[in-house]
C-alpha positions in Angstrom: 12.0 10.6 24.6 12.4 8.6 21.3 10.1 7.7 18.5 8.4 4.4 18.9 8.9 3.1 15.4 12.6 3.9 15.6 12.9 2.1 18.9 11.1 -0.9 17.4 13.0 -0.9 14.2 9.8 -0.9 12.2 10.4 -0.2 8.5 9.1 -1.4 5.2 9.1 -5.2 5.3 8.4 -5.5 9.0 6.1 -8.3 10.0 5.2 -7.8 13.7 3.6 -10.1 16.1 2.5 -8.6 19.4 2.1 -10.8 22.5 1.6 -10.4 26.2 -0.8 -8.4 28.4 -1.3 -4.7 28.9 -2.1 -2.9 25.7 -1.5 -5.0 22.7 -4.4 -3.7 20.7 -3.7 -0.1 21.6 0.0 -0.5 20.7 -0.9 -2.0 17.3 -3.3 0.9 16.6 -0.6 3.4 17.5 2.0 1.8 15.3 -0.5 1.6 12.5 -1.5 5.2 12.7 2.2 6.3 12.7 2.7 4.4 9.5 -0.6 5.2 7.7 1.2 6.5 4.7 2.4 2.9 4.0 0.4 -0.2 3.1 -0.4 -1.5 6.5 -2.1 -4.8 7.3 -3.7 -5.2 10.7 -4.9 -8.7 11.5 -5.2 -11.2 14.4 -3.7 -14.6 14.6 -6.2 -15.3 17.5 -9.0 -12.9 18.0 -9.4 -9.2 18.9 -11.8 -6.4 18.4 -11.4 -4.9 14.9 -9.7 -1.5 14.4 -12.6 0.8 13.4 -11.8 4.3 12.2 -12.4 6.6 9.2 -8.8 5.9 8.2 -9.3 2.0 8.2 -10.6 -0.3 5.5 -12.3 -3.2 7.4 -12.8 -6.5 5.7 -14.6 -8.8 8.1 -15.3 -11.9 6.1 -13.0 -14.5 4.6 -14.3 -13.7 1.1 -13.9 -9.9 1.4 -10.4 -10.3 2.9 -9.3 -12.6 0.0 -10.7 -10.2 -2.6 -9.2 -7.1 -1.0 -6.5 -5.4 -3.0 -3.7 -3.9 -0.8 -3.4 -0.1 -1.0 -1.7 2.7 0.8 -3.3 3.2 4.2 -4.6 1.0 7.0 -6.4 -2.3 6.3 -7.9 -4.5 9.0 -8.7 -8.0 7.8 -10.2 -11.0 9.5 -13.4 -13.0 10.1 -16.0 -11.3 12.3 -17.6 -13.4 15.0 -21.0 -11.6 15.3 -21.7 -13.2 18.7 -18.8 -11.4 20.5 -17.9 -8.7 18.0 -14.3 -10.0 17.7 -12.3 -10.4 14.5 -10.9 -13.9 14.2 -7.8 -15.1 12.4 -7.7 -15.8 8.7 -6.5 -19.3 7.6 -2.7 -19.3 8.0 -2.0 -20.2 4.4 -4.1 -17.3 3.2 -2.3 -14.9 5.6 1.1 -16.1 4.5 0.1 -15.3 0.9 -1.0 -11.8 1.8 1.9 -10.7 3.9 4.4 -10.0 1.1 2.0 -7.6 -0.5 2.1 -5.1 2.4 4.8 -2.7 3.6 4.1 -3.4 7.3 2.1 -6.2 8.9 0.8 -5.9 12.5 -0.6 -9.1 14.1 -2.2 -9.4 17.5 -0.9 -12.9 18.4 -2.1 -13.3 22.0 -5.1 -12.7 24.3 -5.2 -11.8 28.0 -8.9 -10.7 28.6 -7.6 -7.3 29.8 -5.8 -8.9 32.8 -2.2 -7.8 33.7 -0.7 -11.4 34.0 -1.1 -14.6 32.0 0.0 -18.2 31.8 0.1 -19.7 28.3 -1.6 -22.8 26.9 0.4 -25.2 24.8 -0.8 -23.6 21.6 -0.2 -20.0 22.7 0.8 -17.4 21.7 0.1 -17.8 18.0 3.1 -16.2 16.4 3.3 -16.4 12.6 6.6 -18.0 11.5 7.3 -15.2 9.0 7.4 -12.5 11.8 10.5 -10.3 11.8 9.6 -8.9 15.2 8.0 -10.4 18.3 7.0 -7.6 20.7 6.1 -8.6 24.2 3.9 -6.0 26.1 3.5 -6.0 29.9 2.6 -3.5 32.6 3.7 -3.2 36.2 0.1 -2.9 37.4 -0.1 -6.3 39.0 2.8 -5.7 41.4 1.7 -6.2 45.0 -1.7 -7.7 44.1 -2.7 -11.2 44.9 -2.6 -14.0 42.3 -6.2 -14.7 41.4 -8.6 -14.9 38.5 -9.0 -11.2 38.8 -5.3 -10.6 38.0 -4.3 -13.6 35.9 -5.6 -15.1 32.6 -5.1 -18.9 32.6 -4.5 -19.1 36.3 -3.3 -22.8 36.5 -0.7 -22.2 33.8 0.5 -19.1 35.5 0.9 -20.9 38.8 2.8 -23.7 37.1 5.0 -21.2 35.3 5.9 -19.0 38.3 5.8 -21.5 41.2 3.3 -19.2 43.0 0.2 -20.3 44.8 -3.2 -18.6 44.5 -3.4 -15.7 46.9 0.4 -15.1 46.8 1.6 -11.6 46.0 2.7 -10.9 42.5 6.4 -9.7 42.6 8.9 -8.4 40.0 10.3 -12.0 40.0 6.9 -13.4 39.0 6.6 -10.9 36.1 10.2 -11.7 35.1 9.4 -15.4 35.0 6.2 -14.8 33.1 8.3 -13.0 30.4 11.6 -14.8 30.4 11.1 -18.5 31.2 11.1 -20.9 28.3 7.4 -21.5 28.6 6.5 -17.9 29.1 5.6 -15.0 26.9 8.2 -15.5 24.2 8.0 -19.2 23.9 6.8 -19.2 20.3 8.5 -16.0 19.2 9.9 -15.5 15.7 12.4 -12.8 14.6 13.9 -10.3 16.9 12.5 -10.0 20.4 11.4 -6.6 21.9 10.1 -6.1 25.5 7.9 -3.1 26.1 6.5 -2.0 29.5 3.3 0.0 28.8 1.1 2.3 31.0 4.2 4.1 32.4 2.7 7.6 32.9 4.0 8.9 36.2 7.5 9.4 37.7 6.9 6.6 40.3 6.0 4.1 37.6 8.9 5.3 35.4 11.3 4.4 38.2 9.7 1.0 38.8 9.7 0.2 35.0 13.3 1.4 34.6 14.6 -0.7 37.6 12.7 -3.7 36.4 14.1 -3.5 32.8 17.6 -2.8 34.1 17.4 -6.1 36.0 16.1 -7.9 32.9 19.0 -6.5 30.9 21.5 -7.6 33.5 20.1 -11.1 34.0 19.3 -11.8 30.3 22.0 -10.1 28.3 21.5 -10.1 24.5 18.1 -11.7 25.0 16.1 -8.7 23.7 16.9 -6.4 20.8 15.5 -3.5 22.8 14.0 -2.9 26.3 11.5 0.0 26.3 9.1 1.6 28.7 6.5 4.3 28.1 2.9 5.0 27.4 0.7 4.2 24.4 -1.7 6.8 25.7 0.9 9.6 25.8 3.1 8.1 23.0 6.2 8.7 25.1 9.0 6.1 25.2 12.4 5.5 26.7 14.9 2.8 25.9 16.8 1.1 28.8 
């Protein structure tokens, strides 16, 4: 198994946008903690729950975020919506001004309401143009399940993207289309593209993820900088 930050080529100067469905927030928190000896900015370009830890400085208003002075360690900045407890995006021009002052910037740039599949609205995902990396996160947990509002966020857009009908079974081809078609997961990407299959924790799911990514590699050569599967929970990873 290899180190996650090495596989994702995350070094000083990396500006990372994470899109997709299946562990974006957990992945960002893992990357942040691995790099906590650097100046790390964690912020959404849409909305997410804030990273709360003794190791994290949280600025949850526009004023406190603007006044915050970057320092070594983890800093989570945004605007708290007290109704839902989520941290919402800072104005883009303010974020762009902040980015150069941090060693590593980690941005959650998509939302999926914890569902394993998604279709994207015209304005999604919200990837900052200064990003050096766009990391797409998926799981294989939807395979064999019917297309419905219980498995798919933005169901009409997913149906239009994949050609499936509500009630059809989700296949590897549907997940590949969700990822790779021009209107899919990477449609607004910036920088190098990485695809990561998360929640791969057993031998059976390792085989499924490996076969899936091998097919992506064959059908879409040179599309992705790296194809990776593994587990945020176990922090174990393998490149395909």
